[in-house]
C-alpha positions in Angstrom: -24.3 5.5 7.8 -23.2 2.2 6.5 -22.4 -0.7 8.9 -18.6 -1.7 9.0 -17.6 -4.5 6.9 -16.0 -7.8 7.7 -13.0 -9.2 6.0 -12.3 -12.5 7.5 -10.5 -13.8 4.6 -7.2 -12.4 3.5 -5.5 -11.8 0.0 -1.6 -11.2 0.1 -2.1 -7.8 -1.4 -4.3 -6.8 1.6 -7.6 -4.4 1.6 -7.8 -0.9 0.8 -7.4 0.7 3.9 -10.9 1.9 5.6 -10.0 5.6 5.7 -8.9 5.3 2.0 -12.1 3.7 0.9 -14.1 6.4 2.7 -12.3 8.9 0.4 -13.0 6.4 -2.6 -16.6 6.3 -2.1 -16.9 10.2 -1.5 -15.6 11.0 -4.9 -17.5 7.9 -6.3 -20.8 9.3 -4.8 -22.6 6.1 -5.7 -26.3 6.3 -5.7 -29.0 3.2 -5.7 -29.6 3.2 -9.3 -25.7 3.1 -10.2 -23.7 0.4 -11.9 -20.4 0.2 -10.2 -17.3 -1.5 -11.8 -14.2 -2.3 -9.9 -10.8 -3.5 -11.6 -9.0 -5.6 -9.1 -11.1 -6.4 -6.3 -8.7 -8.4 -4.3 -10.1 -8.8 -0.8 -13.4 -7.4 -1.8 -13.5 -4.2 0.2 -14.3 -1.8 -2.2 -16.5 -4.2 -3.8 -18.5 -4.9 -0.7 -18.9 -1.2 0.1 -20.0 -0.3 -3.2 -22.4 -3.0 -2.8 -23.9 -1.3 -0.1 -24.7 1.8 -2.1 -25.0 1.1 -5.9 -27.7 -1.0 -7.3 -25.5 -3.3 -9.6 -21.8 -4.3 -8.8 -19.6 -5.8 -11.4 -15.9 -6.5 -10.0 -12.9 -7.9 -12.3 -10.1 -9.8 -10.8 -7.5 -11.4 -12.8 -6.1 -13.9 -10.0 -8.5 -16.9 -9.3 -7.3 -16.9 -5.5 -7.9 -13.1 -5.2 -11.4 -13.4 -6.6 -12.4 -16.4 -4.4 -11.2 -14.2 -1.5 -13.6 -11.5 -2.7 -16.5 -14.0 -3.1 -15.7 -15.3 0.5 -15.8 -11.9 1.9 -18.8 -11.0 0.0 -20.6 -13.9 1.6 -19.4 -12.8 4.9 -21.2 -9.6 4.4 -24.1 -10.6 2.7 -26.6 -9.2 5.2 -25.3 -5.4 4.1 -25.3 -6.3 0.3 -28.2 -4.5 -1.4 -26.8 -4.5 -5.0 -26.7 -7.3 -7.6 -23.1 -8.4 -7.5 -21.1 -10.0 -10.5 -17.6 -11.2 -10.1 -15.7 -11.9 -13.1 -12.0 -13.7 -13.4 -10.8 -11.5 -16.0 -8.1 -8.9 -16.9 -9.2 -5.7 -17.4 -10.3 -4.2 -20.2 -11.6 -7.4 -21.2 -15.2 -8.1 -19.6 -15.5 -4.6 -18.1 -19.1 -3.7 -18.6 -20.3 -1.0 -21.3 -22.8 0.6 -19.0 -21.1 1.5 -15.6 -21.9 4.7 -14.0 -18.7 4.6 -11.6 -15.3 2.9 -12.2 -12.7 2.3 -9.5 -8.9 0.9 -10.4 -7.4 -0.4 -7.3 -4.3 -1.4 -9.2 -2.3 0.0 -12.0 -2.1 -3.1 -14.5 -3.5 -1.8 -18.0 -4.7 1.3 -16.6 -4.4 3.1 -19.9 -6.6 0.6 -21.8 -9.1 0.6 -18.7 -9.1 4.4 -19.0 -9.5 4.2 -22.8 -12.7 1.7 -22.0 -14.0 4.3 -19.8 -13.8 7.1 -22.4 -15.1 4.8 -24.8 -18.3 4.0 -22.8 -18.8 7.5 -21.3 -18.2 6.4 -17.6 -19.4 9.5 -15.2 -16.9 8.7 -12.4 -13.5 7.2 -12.4 -11.4 7.0 -9.5 -7.8 5.3 -9.5 -5.6 4.6 -6.7 -1.9 4.5 -7.0 0.9 4.1 -4.1 3.9 4.4 -6.4 5.1 8.1 -7.3 6.2 7.3 -10.6 2.9 5.3 -11.6 1.0 8.3 -10.1 2.8 10.5 -12.6 2.3 8.5 -15.6 -1.6 7.8 -14.4 -2.1 11.7 -14.4 -0.8 11.9 -17.6 -2.8 9.2 -18.9 -6.0 11.0 -17.3 -4.7 14.4 -18.6 -4.2 13.0 -22.3 -7.9 11.7 -22.4 -9.2 15.0 -21.0 -10.7 13.0 -17.9 -9.0 14.5 -15.1 -10.7 16.5 -12.3 -8.5 16.3 -9.6 -5.3 14.6 -7.9 -5.6 13.8 -4.2 -2.4 12.7 -1.9 -3.0 11.7 1.3 -1.5 9.9 4.2 -3.0 8.2 7.2 -1.4 8.1 10.5 -2.6 5.6 13.5 -1.9 6.4 17.2 -0.4 3.7 19.4 0.9 4.1 23.0 4.4 4.6 23.5 5.7 5.2 27.0 2.4 6.4 28.5 1.8 8.9 25.5 0.8 8.7 21.8 2.9 8.2 18.9 2.0 7.4 15.5 2.8 4.9 12.6 2.3 6.3 9.2 0.5 4.3 6.2 2.2 4.7 3.0 0.6 7.8 1.0 -1.9 7.2 -1.4 -2.3 9.2 -4.9 -6.2 9.3 -5.9 -6.9 10.4 -9.2 -10.4 11.3 -9.7 -12.1 12.2 -13.3 -15.0 11.9 -15.5 -15.3 10.6 -19.0 -19.0 11.8 -19.5 -19.1 14.2 -22.6 -19.8 17.8 -22.0 -18.4 17.8 -18.4 -16.8 21.1 -18.0 -15.3 20.2 -14.8 -11.5 21.2 -14.6 -8.8 19.8 -12.5 -9.4 20.9 -9.0 -13.0 21.2 -9.3 -15.1 19.4 -6.7 -17.6 17.2 -7.1 
């Protein structure tokens, strides 16, 4: 079991929620010799957890202030990091590695060009999180058009709080997660399990 991560530095976009990260990492199935690439590192939450599992991590962030937040949060977790981590201030698909085994898209900007890169470089595992329904529909179609869609998962997490001596719940916004593979010869179809 991986130790919990610390995120002492904030970015206005906020981190991917812990429960969502758990599902992301289960779908990515990172191993010690994997090269993980992330588009949109923001606070670094996904980057840090990937760096606890993978051998190499390349994280892209187009906003310099968010990349600085990623860097600072990485430093706060340095004892738990096992991977060689490279941060790049770039807008994807520019500067994405050509040898990634797994790719996570934390945002939807330029996602079609990023998916084209994933197909061109035969990324084995691709996961994209989307919070808006219309974008989820476009992303699902983009995965299908490229023949890389394995499954679409929609989930919502609720957290309990005390209300008048009992427990009530506040719900986080739903997350749409697209999971696929751009490895040629994969016979996986939509709905298959990894």
